[in-house]
N, C-alpha and C positions, 0 to 999 in steps of 0.2 A: 525499499532494495530486498525483502523477503517472495518477495513473484517474481521475484525475477529467473524463467524461464522455470514458473512452474503456477498452480491455481492452487489457490489457498480458500480454506469453505471462514465465513466469518468466527468460527469457534474460533479456530486454532491462527491464523495472528493477533483473533484478545492474546494467547499467548505468546506464540510469540512477545509481545508488543505489549502484555502484564498487563491488561489495562484491562475495560469490563465491558464483555459483548455490544450492553449498547451506546458508551464510548467507542467502538473498534465502529461499530454504525453507522452515525454520527461521522463520523469517519471517513468511510466508505462514502457514504450518499455524495459528499460533496468532493471528492477523487471521480465516480462518477457524472457527476454537472456535469468538471473541465477533463472529460474528454478523456482523461486521464487510466481509468482501470473497466475492464471489458470485465461484468455479467451476468449469473449463469444461474440460477434456480436448475434443483433440483430436491426436488420432496419440501421435507420443509428446511430443506440447505441451502444457502447463497456460498456461490463458489465463485469465488472475482479470480481474475489475472490482467496482465498490465497489458495493454491495450495499442500504444503504441515501443518500438524501442527509448525516442527522444525521450519519455518523461522516465525513465534511468535514467541516461547517458545527464538530465538536469538534477534528478535529485544525489549523483552521484559529484555533481559543480557540485554543486550546493554543502553536502558532506565536504567536500574537499578546501573548501571556502572558513568555511566554520573548523573544520581541523587545524586551519593555518594557522588563525584568528586565537586560537587556543592555546597554543607555543609560543607565538612572539612576545 
């Protein structure tokens, strides 16, 4: 959800999710493999953005289901 409507570098995403750069990079690699995000290198930094709004809808749907299950 942090990538909705914007592009962020690995360090920003790691900060938002309170995780290490290494862990964030591994997660982003998996999302790239799935085609969920696009990657752009600029110097030593890597920037990511959502590749298709479909993925945001999927995340929102799953989040709603999880929050609904927790309130029951």
